[in-house]
LUMLO-319633 format. One record per residue: residue in one letter; x, y, z of N, C-alpha, C, CB in turn. Coordinates in steps of 0.02 Angstrom, whole numbers, plus 50000, padded with zeros to 5 digits. Glycine has a CB too. Example, Ala and Ser with C-alpha at 12.3 -4.5 7.8 and 13.67 -1.06 7.14 Angstrom:
A506604971650390506154977550390506604983550390505654977650452
S506424988850354506844994750357506455000250394507044997050286
//
This chain:
M432685212553608433205208853570432895206053506433515203053614
S433215207353451432945205153387433035197653379433275208853330
K432575194653339432615187453327433205186053281431965184753295
K433565180653298434175178953261434025173653208434725176553308
H434365174253151434355169053100433645167753074434645162653129
Q433255173153067432565172353044432555172452968432125177953072
L432225167352940432205166552868431725171652836431985159452850
L431165172652868430645177152840430695184152870429945174252853
S430495189052830430435195852857429835196152904430375201152800
I429785201452943429215202152989428565202252950429285208553031
E428565205852893427955206252852427755199452824428045211252795
Q428255195652800428105188952773427845184352828428735185852741
E428155184652886427935180452942427225182152963428415181253001
E427065188652967426395190652986425875188252935426355198252993
H426055188552871425595186352819425445178952826425895187852749
I425955174852841425845167652849425435166252912426515163952853
L425575169652966425185168553027424445170153016425465172953085
N424315175552980423625177352965423295172052920423585184152931
S423685169252873423405164152828423255157652867423885162652770
L423645156252918423505150352959422855151152998424085149053008
V422725157253020422085158653054421505158253004422105165653089
A421615161252946421085161252894420915154152872421305165452834
G421415149752873421305142852853421085138352910421925140052822
N420925141352967420685137653026421195132553052420035134153010
L421825133853039422355129453064422575131653134422945129353017
L422505138153148422655140853214422115145853232423355144053217
T422035147053296421555152053320421925158553335421175149553382
P421565164153339421895170453359422245169853427421375176053362
T421965165853472422285164753537422955161053528421825160853583
D422955156153482423585152653468424115157453443423465147153415
I423925161953398424405166653370424665171353424424065170753313
K424225173353469424435177653525424955174153568423825179853568
D424825167753582425295163753622425965162953585424995156953638
V425915161753519426515160853478426955167153479426325159153405
R426635172953472427015179253472427355180453539426565185153455
R427005178853594427295179753660427885174953669426755178653715
Q427795168653649428335163753655428925165653610428075156753636
S428775168453552429295170553506429745175953537428995173253441
E429445180653572429825185953604430235183253663429355191453628
L429925178653701430275175953759430875171653739429795171853802
E430785167653686431305162853667431745165353611430985156353647
D431595171353584431985174053528432005168953471432705175753551
M431415166253455431355161153403430835163453352431155154153433
P430935162253288430455164553238429745162053253430665162153169
A429265166553248428575164753263428315159453214428125170853260
F428565159653152428345154753102428505147653125428675156153034
D429105146553149429305139853172428855137453229430045139853195
L428725141953276428295140153333427585138753311428305145753385
A427335142653262426655141753237426585135053202426465147453190
I427065133253160427035126953123427025121053171427625126353074
E427395121653227427405116253277426705114953305427875118053334
R426275120053304425595119253332425095116753281425365125853361
T425285116353218424835113953166424995106753149424885118453104
N424585103953105424715097153081425005097353011424065093053081
L425295103052992425575103652925426205099452918425725110952909
S426275096252860426885092552846427445097352829426775087452788
G428055094752825428625098852806428525101952737429265094852808
A428255097952690428145100552622427635106152622427905094852576
Q427115105552663426595110752665426875117252695425995108452706
S427275116652747427575122752775428075125752726427925121252843
G428425121452688428885123852637428525127652582429265118052606
Q427935125352564427535128952513427335135852537426915124852494
L427185136452601427015143052629427605147852623426805142452704
I428205145452639428795149652634428935151552562429405146152665
A428885146652518429025147952446428575153452419428925141452406
R427945153252437427475158352412427665165352434426755156752435
E427945165852495428135172452520428715175452481428305172052594
F429115171352449429665173752408429495173652334430285169452420
N428855172252319428635171652250429045166452212428685178352215
W429215161152246429575155552217429105149552212430205153752258
R429345144452177429015137952177429305133852235429095134352109
F428955128652253429215123952304429375117352269428695122852362
T429925114252289430085107552263430205102752321430705107852217
D429895097052317429975091852368430555087352348429315087752378
L431115088052383431715084252366431775077852407432325088452376
S431265076252447431335070552492431445063952455430715069952536
K431185063452394431265057352355431625058752289430585054052341
W431975064452284432275066452221432845061852200432525073652225
K432835060052136433395056352106433575059752041433205048752094
P434215060752027434405064251967434215060351904435155065651967
T433915063851855433745060751791434245062851737433035062751770
S434705067151755435245069251710435845070751753435035075351665
N436385072951721436985074751760437015082251775437615072651721
A436435085551773436425092851784436745094751850435705095451781
H436595091051904436835092951970437605092651974436535088452024
T437915088751931438645088151934439005094251904438865081951897
L438615098751873438925104951847439115109651904438455108451798
V438865108251963439065111852024439445106952068438435114952062
T440025108852092440405104252135440025103052200441105107152149
G440135097152228439805095552291439985100352347439985088552312
S440605102752348440815107352401440445114052395441565108452399
M440365116552333440005122852324439265121952341440085125452252
A438975116252319438275115052333438145115152409438055108352304
R438575111852447438485111452519438605118252552438935106252549
S439145121652532439315127852566438805133352551440005130152546
R438535133352490438055138452470437325136252476438195140652400
R437225129952498436545127352507436135127852444436195130952564
I436415125952387436045126152324436105119452288436305131752278
L435585117652251435585111452212435325113052142435155105952246
L435745111952092435535112552022435215105852004436145114351974
F434545105552005434225099051995433925098051926433685098152047
A433935103351885433715102551815434005108251774432925102551810
L434105106951709434415111851665434165110951594435195111251667
D433975116551562433815116351491434155122151456433035116451479
D434005123151392434345128351354434185135351378434175127751281
M433625136251411433395142851430433575144851502432655143351421
Q433545139951548433645141751617433865135751659433005144751646
A434085137451720434295132351768433785132151825435015133751795
S433595126251847433145125451904433565124151966432625119651892
V433515128752015433965128552073433545128552137434455134652072
A433715124052183433375123652247433845126052303433125116552262
T433555129252353433935131452412433465131552472434255138452401
D433765131352531433355132052592433485138852625433525126452642
D433845143252591433985149852619433915155152564434695150152650
P433315157652551433215162552498433565169152510432485163852489
R433825170352571434155176652584434845177052554434195177852659
D435165171252545435855171052521435865169052448436285166152563
M435915174052404435875172852332436555173152298435415177852300
R437085173952338437745174652306437935168352266438275176052359
G437805162552297437965156352263437565155552199437825150452308
V436945157852199436525157452139436805161952084435795159552155
H437025167952103437315172552054437955169552024437465179352086
L438365166352066438965163052040438785157451991439385160152098
L438255153852007438035148451964437765151051897437485144251999
E437375156451900437115159451838437685161751793436645165351854
K438195164651823438765167051785439135161151752439245171051830
K439205155751790439555149951765439175146551708439675144851821
L438505146051714438105142551665437885146951607437495139651698
G437925153551618437725158151565436975158351551438075156451502
R436575157151603435855157451595435535158851663435575150751565
P434935161551664434605163351727434375157151765434005167951714
A434275158151830434045152651873433315153651892434475152251936
R432935148251889432255148251916432305145351986431745144151871
M432085149252036432205147452105431635143452135432325153652146
Y431835138352174431375134152211431595133952284431345126852180
F431105133852328431255132952399431205125552415430775137052444
A431685122952455431685115952477431795115652552432225111852439
M431545110552583431635109752655432365107852670431155104352683
H432615110252727433315109452745433535102152743433445112452814
N433165097752777433375090752781433345087252713432945087052831
D432855089152672432795086152605433385088252561432125088252571
L433575094552567434145097052528434785093552550434215104652536
K434875092852615435465089452642435505082352617435455089552720
S434935078952615434915072052591435085071752516434235068852603
A434835076652478434965076752406435705077652390434555082352373
F436065080952434436785082052423437165075352420437075086452478
R436865070052445437205063552444437325061152372436795058452482
W436955063852325437045061752255437715064152227436475064352212
Y438055068452264438715070652242439255065552258438895077352274
K439085060452296439575055252312439705051152249439335050752370
T440325050452232440515046752171441055041652187440755051552115
D441145036952142441685032052149442325035252121441515025352112
I442805036452165443415039752142443955034752120443705044152198
K443795028352125444295023252109444575023852038443995016352118
P444155024651985444435025251917444905031251910443865025851867
A444695037151938445115043051932445765042151971444745049251959
A445745038952029446345037652069446815032952032446165034852138
E446545027752003446955022951966447305026251906446535016951941
T446945030751872447245034451816447835038651838446705038851782
L447755042151895448295046351920448895042251943448045050651978
V448765036451974449315032051995449705029551934449045026052036
K449345027551883449675025151821450075030651788449155022251772
R449795036751788450145042351758450805043651795449705048651758
H450775043251862451385044151902451895038751886451215044251977
Q451665032551883452125026951868452465027851800451745020251870
D452065030251751452345031451684452865037051686451795033251634
A452725042151726453185047851732453845045651765452865053451773
V453795041351815454405038851848454815034751798454225034551910
R454465030651759454815026351711455175030451657454315021651678
T454885035951636455175040051583455605045651610454625042951540
G455625046451677456035051751706455745058651699456705051651675
I455085059051689454755065551681454395067351746454255065551620
Q454465073451768454105075651828453385077451809454465081751860
D452915075751853452215077551840451875079151907451835071851802
D451245080851903450875083051962450345077951984450545089751949
S450465071651969449955066451983449835065752058450175059751954
I450355065952100450265064952172449865070752203450955064352207
P450035077052189449615082452216448885081852193449885089252194
K448775079852131448085079152106447735073252141448085078052030
L448105067852154447805062152188447585064052259448305056252191
L448025067552295447835069652363447245074452362448435072952398
D447245079052314446685083752307446035079952293446835088752251
L446075074952249445485070852234445215067452296445655065652180
I445665064452335445455060852396445135065552447446065057252427
M445455071352459445185076052509444515078952487445685081652521
R444445080752424443805083552401443255078252402443885086452329
H443445072052389442945066652394442705065952466443245060052369
A443165066652514442975066152585442495071752604443605066352629
V442635077752580442195083452594441505082252564442495090052567
A441485080152500440855079052465440455073352497440975077452391
S440795068552529440465062952560440215064552630440925056952563
G440375070452655440175072352723440575068752776439445070852732
A441195066852760441605063252808441845067852864442215060052773
S441905065152924442185069052979442935067852986441825067353045
D443165062052963443865060252969444095056452907443995055953032
L444715057552887445025054152830445665050852855445165059152771
H445725044252845446295040452868446725038052810446065034352910
I447375038952815447855036352766448305031452805448285042152731
E448195025052794448495019852837448975015452798447945015652869
P449615015052820450095010752785450025003452805450805013052800
H450074998952756450104991752768450734989152734449454988052741
R450834982552733451464979952709451574981152634451504972552724
N451064979852594451134980452521450724986052490450954973952489
E450284989052529449874994552503449684999152561449244991752467
F449385004752544449095008852597448365010052580449475015652605
I447975011052633447235011152627446975018152644446915005852673
I446485020352606446125026552620445455024652650446045030952556
R445335026952711444685025752743444385032452766444765020852804
M443715032652769443365038652792442865036652847442995042152733
R442745041352891442215040452941441615044652920442455042353013
V441075041252901440465044552880439885042352925440305043052805
D439525047152953438985045553000439235041253058438405041952963
G439875042453078440145038953135440425032053120439645038353186
I440375029653058440585022953041441165023352991440005018853012
M441685019353003442255019252957442085015252894442885016352991
Q442295017752836442195014052774442805014852729441555016552738
Q443005009452697443595009552655443425012252586443905002452650
E443855016652559443735019752495444225017452441443755027252502
L444865016952459445375015452408445925011152438445675022052380
T446235007152395446865003752410447375005952358446774995852411
L447935008652381448435011452336449115008252347448485019152345
P449555008152296450215004952304450655008452354450565004652237
M450995004452395451415007252448451985011552419451705001652490
A452145010552356452695014352324452565021852324452805011952254
I451935023952326451795031152324451585033852393451245032652274
H451565029552444451335031652510451755037452537451365025852559
E452415036752533452845041952561452755048552525453575039752558
L452625048352459452525054452421451875057952441452515052852346
V451355053952454450715056852476450805060252545450165051452480
I451145056752591451275059752657451705066052651451625054552704
L452195065852607452625071652596452215077552572453175070152546
R451755076352526451325081752500450905084752556450875079052444
I450645080552600450245082952657450675087352702449955077052697
K451295085152715451745089052758451895095852728452395085252770
V451985096052663452125102452629451525107152637452285101352554
L450925104552624450315108752629450195111052701449705104852603
A450355106752750450225108352820450815111852853450055102052858
K451355113252813451945116752838452265112952896451765123752860
L452335106252888452655102052937453365100452914452255095652950
A453765097752959454455095952942454455089852895454875094353007
T454695090852835454685085452785455215080152798454765088252716
D455725081852838456265077052851456185073452918456935080552850
E455625074552952455485071253016455025065253004455165076253067
H455275059253021454875053153010454795048953073455205048952956
M455115050953128455115046753189454705049753246455815045753212
M454475055953238454085059253291453395061153265454455065453317
P452885061053308452225063353287452245070853269451705062153343
Q451825072753221451765079753202451025081553194452145081253136
D450845087553214450165090153207450195096553166449835091453276
G449715097453124449685103553083448975104653057450165103053024
K448915109153011448255110652983448335113252912447865115753027
L447805112452873447775115152805447045116752791448075110252753
A446905119552733446225121252713446095118652643446115128952717
I445495116052632445265114052566444815119552540444895107052568
I445045122952488444675128652461444175126252408445145133852431
D443565128952411443055127152362443275129152292442385130552379
E443175124652244443395125852175443015131552142443315119552134
D442385132752163441975137752132441935144252171441285135152121
D442115144152235442055150152276442625150152326441365150352313
V443115154352314443725154452355443585156652426444245158952324
N442995159652439442825161752506442575155952550442305167252504
Q442445150252518442195144552555442755139452563441585141352519
R442815136552624443355131852636443155126952690443985135452655
T443525121452691443475116552745444145116452781443275109352719
D444155117852845444785117552883444925110252900444735121852948
V445565108452895445775101452907446325101352959446015098152841
R446215097453012446725096453063447105090153048446405096153135
I447765090553046448195085053026448545081953086448705087452975
S448545075353090448925071753141449305066153105448465068853198
I449975066353110450405061253079450795057753134450885064353026
V450775051053134451155047153184451555041753148450675043953237
P452155040353174452545034853145452285028053168453295035553164
T452265023253122452085016353139452645011853114451385014253109
I452615005353129453145000753107453144999853032453064994053142
L452605001952998452565001052925452595007652887451924997452907
G452665013052923452685019652891452255024552929452455019152818
E452215030652904451835035852939451085035352923452105042752921
K450685035852975449955036052966449715043152976449605031253016
C449265045252933448975052052937448225051652947449135056152873
V447975055452995447255056253005447085063552997447035053553074
M446605064952955446365071752944445675072552974446365073452868
R445595077453017444935079153044444665084953003444965080953121
L444095083852970443805088952926443305093052966443465085752864
M443435099552969443005103953009442765109552965443395106653071
T442105110152961441835115452919442005122252949441085114752912
A442185126952906442345133652930441715138052931442875136852885
M441155135052913440535138952910440095137452971440145137452845
E439755142452997439315141453053438605139753032439315147653096
R438435140652968437745139452946437585132052954437645141652872
G436965130752970436765123852984436725122453058437245118952951
L437075126453100437025125753172436345128453194437615129353209
N435945124253222435275126353242435035121753298434775126353181
L434895124653355434685120653413434045116753398434575125253474
N433625119553354432995116253339433085110053295432535121153304
R433675109353265433775103853218434215098253245434075106453155
L434375098453309434815093453338434465086853352435135096053402
G433805087053357433425081053373433155080953444433845075053363
L433185086753478432905087153546432155086553545433115093653579
A431875082653591431155082453600430915089353620430945077153652
R430285090753607430035097553619430125099653692429295098053600
S429985095153739430055096853810430785098253827429775091353855
D431245094153799431955095153812432205101653780432365089253786
L431945103253722432135109453688431935115453730431815109853618
E431345115153759431115120753801431565121553862430385119553824
I431775115953891432235116253949432895119453928432365109153978
M433165117253871433805119953847433755127553837434015116553782
K433225129753805433165136953791433065140953855432575138153743
R432695138153901432585141653964433235142354003432055138054007
Q433635137154005434265137354042434785141754006434535130354052
A434775141553939435245145753901435095153153909435235143853827
A434485154853926434295161853935434525164754002433535162553929
R434785160454046435025162954110435685166654101435105157154160
S435825171254144436415175554136437025172854172436265182454161
W436945167654213437525164854248437405157454261437655168754314
G437925153954281437875146854294438225142854240437145144754299
M438165136154243438505131754196438015127354158439015127554232
I438155126554093437825121554052438365116554032437475124753989
L438295110254052438785105154037438485100153988439005101554102
V438885098253939438685093153891439185087453897438655095953817
T438935081353906439365075553917439275070353863439235072553986
G439785066253856439765060853806440455059353781439305062753748
P440545053853746441205052053720441405056353662441215044653700
T442025055753640442265059353581441835057553520443015057753567
G441645062653482441255061453422440505060753433441495055353389
S440265062653492439545062053506439165068453492439445059953577
G439495073553464439145079753446439115084953500438465078053425
K439535084453551439505089253607439645096353585439995087153662
T440175097253545440355103953522439815106953478441015103853484
T439505102853436438965105353393438385107853435438725099853345
T438215104253488437675106353532437845113053565437535101053586
L438455113653592438645119853625438655125753577439325119053659
Y438915124653516438925130053468438235131853443439375128153409
S437775127153443437085128853425436785133353478436655122353418
V436965132153542436755136653596437075143553587436925133753666
L437735143553572438085149953563437785153953505438825148753550
K437615150453451437325153953394436665157253412437225149153335
M436265153853453435635156653477435755162753521435235151353514
L436295162553561436435167953609436855173553579436785165053669
N437135172453521437605177253491437265183953478437895174453426
D437465188953515437145195453511437675200853520436575196253564
P437655206253479438165211553485438195214753554438025216953434
E437655214053593437645217053660438055213153711436935217653684
D438245206953692438615202753738439325201353713438245196053748
N439765199853760440455197953744440515190353752440975201753789
L440565186753697440615179453697441335177453681440125176353645
M441625173153723442315171053714442365163453723442785174653764
T442835160353686442935153153691443675151553698442635149553629
I443815145953731444485143053733444395135653714444825143853805
E444715133453660444575126853631445205123353607444075127453574
D445155116953598445705112953571445425107153529446155110253629
P445325108253464445445114453426444805118553421445725112853355
V444865124453388444265128353371443935124853312444455135853355
E443345121953323443035117853271442555121753227442655112253303
Y442285127253251441845131453211442075138653215441105130753234
E442125141953159442255149153160441585152753158442715151353100
M441485157353204440835160753208440945168153219440405157653264
K440625172153178440665179353186440355181353252440315183053127
G440655186453284440385188953347440705185753408439655187853349
L441125180653397441455177253453442205178853452441335169653449
T442495179153511443225179253517443445172153533443465184353572
Q443795168953487443965161853493444715160953502443715157953432
I444905157153553445605156053571445765148653563445755158553643
Q446335147253532446565140453521447075138553574446865139753449
V446975132753608447465130253654448115128953618447215123753689
N448675130753649449335129653619449815127753674449585136153581
S449915121253682450335118753737451065120753728450285111253742
Q451285121953666451995123753654452185130453685452125123853579
V451695134853692451845141353722451515142053791451605147053676
G451265136453818450985136553885450265138953889451395140653928
L449915139253831449225141453831448775135353839449055145453766
S448585133753899448155128053914447445130453924448405124153977
F446985125853936446295127853953446295132254015445845121653964
A446675130354065446675134054127446955141054119447065130354181
T447545141754086447845148354078447425152654032448555147754050
G447135149653979446715153453934446075155853969446535149353873
L445785151554009445165153354045445305158654097444855147154078
R445875158254130446055163354179446115170254147446725161454214
T446375170354085446425176654048445735179054026446875175853988
I445325174454002444655176253977444245179854031444285170053953
V444265177454093443845180454145444065187554160443875176254209
R444665189554137444875196554144444705200754083445625196754158
Q444355197654034444195201153972443465203353970444335196553912
D443145203954028442455206354034441975202153992442415213654012
P441985195453999441525191353959440825191053989441805184253952
D440335189853947439655188153971439545180653967439125191953929
I439765177653912439675170453900440355167453882439145169153844
I440515161853913441165158653903441045151353882441605159053967
L441385149153829441385142153811442085139253825441185141053737
V442115134053866442735130553880442675123753845442865129653959
G443115122453797443055116453756442975110053797443645115753712
E443345109553851443295103553893443585105053962443675097553861
I443245102554013443515102954081443895096554093442955104054135
R444565097054093444995091154097445325090154165445515091454044
D445425095754201445845095254261445555099654316446565097254246
E445855099054375445615102654433445635110254424446005100754495
E446185112654395446275119854388445735122854342446975121454362
T445625119554285445115121954239444425121754271445115117854174
A444275116254306443635115454340443525121054391443575108654373
D444035122554430443985127654482443855134554452444635127854524
I444215136354399444125142954369443435143354336444685144354317
A443225137954301442585138054266442015138854316442495131654225
V442035135054370441505135354420441475142254452441615129954474
N442045145054468442055151654499441825157054450442755153354524
A441975156254385441725160954335440965160654332442025159454266
A440695154554335439965153754334439645156654396439775146354327
M440015156454451439755158954515439745166554517440185156254573
T440165169754477440245177054481439915180654422440985178854484
G439375177854396438975181554348439105180154275439065188554359
H439425174454258439535172654189439155166254172440295171854174
L438925165754110438635159454087439205155454056438045160754035
V439345149654083439905145454061439635139154028440375143654120
L439865137753968439685131753931440305127353925439385133453861
S440245120953939440825116553933440615109353925441275117353994
T441125104853916440995097753907441385093753959441175095553836
L441125087753972441465082854014441425076053980441145082654085
H441885071753994441855064853969441545060354022442565062353948
T440895059754021440545055054065440025051354023440205058754126
N439805045554047439335041354009438625043854011439365034354033
D438445047254066437755049754071437765056354108437305044554108
A437175059354113437125066054143437285066054217436435068954131
A437025061154253437095061154326437825060454349436675055554357
T438235056954309438935055854327439345062254324439245050554282
A439095067554294439465073754290439605076654359439075078954248
F439145075654407439235078654473439795075154512438575078254512
P439795068454518440375065254550441035066754515440265057754552
R441005067554448441615069054412441905075854434441485069154336
L441485080854441441725087354464441975086954536441165092554459
L441635083054577441865082354647442545078854650441345078354687
E442655074054603443305070754599443865075754581443285065154548
M443675081254548444165086454531444245091454587443955090054467
N443985089554646444055093654707443695100254704444785094954721
V443155100554665442715106354667442245105354727442295107154600
E442175110454767441765109954828441035108354810441795116354869
P440715103854848440015102054833439545107954829439765097154884
F439625112854873439175118654872439255122754808439285123154934
L439885122754780439995126354717439675122654658440745127254705
V439735116054658439415112154604438665113154607439595104654611
A438385112554667437655113154675437405120154657437455111554747
S437825125154669437605132154658437685134454586437985136754703
T438145131254549438305134054483438045129954425439045134554477
V438015123354430437795119254373437035119854366438005111754382
N436825122554310436105123354296435805117154263435995129454251
I436195114154218435915108754177436495104554151435485111554118
V436385097954146436855093354115436505089754058437155088254167
V436815089854000436535086453941437005080753922436445091453880
A436745074653922437135068953897436865067153828437085062753946
Q437305065253782437075063953715437505058853678437055070253675
R437205055753628437535051453580437245053153511437435043753597
L437575050653459437315051453391437115044653364437845054753346
V436495044153339436255038053307436185039353233435575035653338
R436295034153193436185034753121435445034753106436545028953083
K435255038953059434555039453038434405034552982434385046753017
I433805032052980433585027552926433585031452861432885024552940
C433865028552809433875031752743433165032752717434285027452692
T432985038852702432295040352680432165037952608432165047752685
H432705036152573432625033952503432445026552498433255035352464
C432595022852551432435015652548432085013252611433075011552537
I431765017952647431435016152710430825011752696431225022552749
R430725006852738430145002452736429895001452806430314995652701
S429254999952812428974998752878428634991852880428475004252897
E428584989152939428224982852949427884982953016428704976752943
E427304980053019426934979753082427124973553120426174980053069
S427284974353183427484968753225427124969153291428254968653236
S427014963453321426734963353388427294962853439426234957453396
L427144964453501427654963953553427884956753561427384966653620
D427424952053550427614944953555428134943153502427004940453548
E428044945853442428514944453388429204947553401428244947053321
L429204953253435429834956653450430194953853510429704963953460
A429834949853549430114947353612430744943153602429594943253649
N430794940053544431374935653531432014939553520431244931353471
R431964945953499432574949553483432684955953523432574951353411
L432224957553569432304963653608432274962153683431764968753589
P432684965653723432654964753796431994967253824433234968553829
I431834964953884431184966353914431064973753924431134962753980
H431584977553945431454984753959431324988553894432054987853997
A431614986253838431464989453774430744987953754431954987053719
L430534981753766429834979853750429344983953792429724972453762
E429524985153855429084988953899429004996053873429354989053970
M429564999053850429525005953823429125006153759430225008753811
L429245001353715428865001053652428134999753666429144995753606
G428004995653717427314993853733426904999353761427324988253780
R427225004953780426835010653805426405013553749427305016153832
Q426615012453687426245015253631425655010753613426705016053570
N425785004353602425264999753579425544992753579425005001753508
T425104987753580425334980953574425524979253502424804976053598
K425254983053455425444982453384425874988453366424814981953338
L426464987153339426924992553324427124992453251427544992053368
R427224998553224427494999153156428205001653163427055003953111
L428684997353148429384999153152429674999853082429774993853191
Y430225003753077430505005653012431235003553007430435013253002
R431455002452945432155001152932432305002752859432344993852948
G432945004052845433155005252776433334998752743433745010152774
M433104997652682433234991452647433934991352614432704990252594
G434234997352606434884997952573434805000152501435254991352577
C435165005452483435135008052414435795011552399434525012852404
S435855014052338436485017352319436595023752358436485018852244
M436065027052379436135033352416436465032252484435455036552426
C436315026752516436595025452583437145020152581436035023152631
K437395018852520437915013652511437685006952539438575015752544
F437025005652533436714999352551436794997752626437004993752510
T436845002952666436875002052739436175002652770437335007152770
G435715006052736435055007252765435035013452808434845001452806
Y435605016952815435635022952857435925028752817436065021752921
L435675034752833435925040752798435865046652845435535042052732
G436425049352867436425055052913436375052652986435835059752897
R436455057553032436415055953103436005061153141437125055653133
Q435755059153198435375063653242435545061953314434615063053228
G435465066853357435625065753427435075062353466435785072353459
I435275058453516434815056353568435085059253633434745048353572
F434635061453676434845065653732434515063453798434665072853718
E434855065253853434525065553918434735072153950434705059353964
I434235075553977434355082254004434165082354078433955087553965
L434665083854119434565083854191434595091054216435105079554227
E434025093554238433985100254268434155099754342433275103454257
V434545104354365434745104354436434205107954476435445107654447
T433785104054509433245106554551433485107154623432615101954546
P433095110254667433285110554738433425103554768432745113954779
E433045098554747433145091754773433825088954750432575086954749
I433985090154686434635087854660435205091554695434675088954584
K435125097954708435635101854743435785098854812435425109154750
K435255097054848435345094054915435745087554910434665092754948
M435595083554858435935077154849436685078254833435605073154794
I436825083354793437535084854777437905086754841437585090554725
M437585090954882437895093154945438035087254991437445098154981
L437625081954985437705076055028438135070654995437015073155046
H438465072454939438915067754903438535061554878439485065754949
A437925062454857437545056854829437905054254767436815058854811
N437855047654755438195044954695437765045954633438345037454705
A438045044254575437705045554512437045041854506438155043754453
D437025035654530436415031654525435845034854565436535024554550
E436015037254625435495040454667435245046854635435775041954737
I435695050754606435495056954573435055055454512436105061154552
A435245050254474434865048354415434155046254433435215042654377
V434075042554488433415040454510432975046454525433465035854572
Q433265051354561432885057354577432715061354514433275061754626
A433185061854468433065065554406432495062454366433705065854364
K432475055754365431925052354329431255053654362432065044754325
K431255054054428430635055654464430395062654444430745055354540
Q430875067054428430695073954409430525074554335431275078654425
G430565068954299430365069154228430915068354178430025075454215
M431545067254199432085066454152431995059854113432765066554187
R432075060254048432075054254006432795052353991431675055453940
T432955046053994433635043853979433755044053904433765036854006
M434395043653884434555043353813434215037353780435315042953802
F434195031753817433875025753788433135027053775433965019753835
E432795030253822432085031753813431985036553755431785034653877
D432425041553749432375046253693432495042453627432895051953701
G432965037753629433095033753569432495029553550433695029253580
I432165026453599431565022353585431015026653553431305019053650
D430935032853577430445037353547430615038553473430425044053584
K431255039253458431465040353388431385034053346432195042753386
V431425028153378431275021953343430535021853322431435015753387
I430105023553369429385023553356429205028753302428995024953420
Q429565034353302429435039553252429705037753183429735046153274
G430095032353178430375030353114431005033953095429865031353060
I431345036953145431965040653132432565035953130432065046053185
T432565031053176433135026353180432865019453198433655028753232
T433325014753209433125007953224433315006153296433455003053175
I432985000953322433144998753390433854996253394432654993253412
E434104993153341434794990753341435294996453347434944986653277
E435155001953313435595007753315435585010953384435395012853262
V435015011353416434965014153483435375009953532434225014653506
Y435325003353525435714998953568436454999653555435504991653557
R436645000753493437355001353476437695007153513437445002253401
V437345012753519437655018653548437445020153619437515024653505
A436895017353642436635019253708436495013453753436015023353700
V436775007553738436625001653778436825002453850436954995553749
S437355006453863437595007253932437125011553974438285010453932
T436665015053940436205019353978435535015953989436105025953944
//
């Protein structure tokens, strides 16, 4: 089976591996082990080799850049010194993974983390009328640099509102409302928002966005135009424009201004309130790029467990957590790793959040009777190898999914439970037989998303456990104390890049419970979640809280953030 999603060619990868040996960074035995692991895990040998060295991200980036005869640029601390980057829209920059970070009369300096995809660069060269000098940048640094596309839309919104008011006064029709909605939606995409809220109040309506899991207010607009904005949304989403008393659901797409092939799919939900209709838009990228199991934040040992279990040909992989905890992203990262023309991969979802080539994806539609259960029943007759069920909600879906896993299919799905161990009692509550649960569930992954410390304003301070005792519970101190009595902890001081929150971006914290023979026996005996969790910890399972504490020590997040999302664990 060929390696998937490999950045380097085989020749380039071999050249780098040899250079690592020549530089005494790895031994020939290390390289032999790396190649064997690469074949077993279907993972690029370069990634595995770098994990064994002490090279920084910038140093590994320089190795890749040389193989493409490019320069390397370190964007980790980049700040724009001109408005060059604004000549490319934020949506195009994100979709094409390119950053125009400098420009002169002769050429454009462009960074990317994917040298294989040059279409966006060619579009940029055509637009600017000059050649591009290419630089390789690390994925996370490029993602962070995209935050500079966030702008204050208030002046532009106020101008459009005033233009509309003038048009009403003079009796002239204009396009201010469509432009205002377009401005708001594109701003949400450029800001990396997952949700956009349009909320009516008594004298005005408010535009809020959810970024990195936190709601933030963007605009306050006059209530006089609220109905027109909602009407425009209904027209775009092909909803009933004369219906104001019943909820409506629909969808639309935001097309990239520079590349019509790139879009963001938007799911629309409109509900009536006592003050008017409220609209919530869920922004879902239509692109699969960026999905990578290695980039979710899994510890190395947990990543190895995930890959080993995903390589099995039958059984169930369950991911648990509340809404918005990244469950679908985790499952699709597994699917992307497994996506192979030799296999038949099918999904049943509500909604389909990622479009991915090579998959047959089915959307739940309650209006025509297409539920998870009916869709899954059909899928098992379609000769599938791997099945993704968006969520196991009821007894019928649970029964079909478990039996599919029992009869030679790999089934991936989600459950709403607080931790990994509770997944087993939850399935038993759905009247799935204990022997079926024990025989089919291979692994349960529980997860949350924590905000990452902003790398542009990160600071560290050394503290002793005694100094931390006043603000941290004893079990957190015990975990931190495993490292040293003197600790260096990190936090963001707040800057324009992170909107003075101290956080920028999110990463997962996980607990992974492998179903061992001991766990199987406990399931058969109807053991409760606490008893199963105790046994899993004896076998080496780390809780989400422990994983979070490790990320605190690494300087990825803060103890306060870990407590915010994982205090119950």
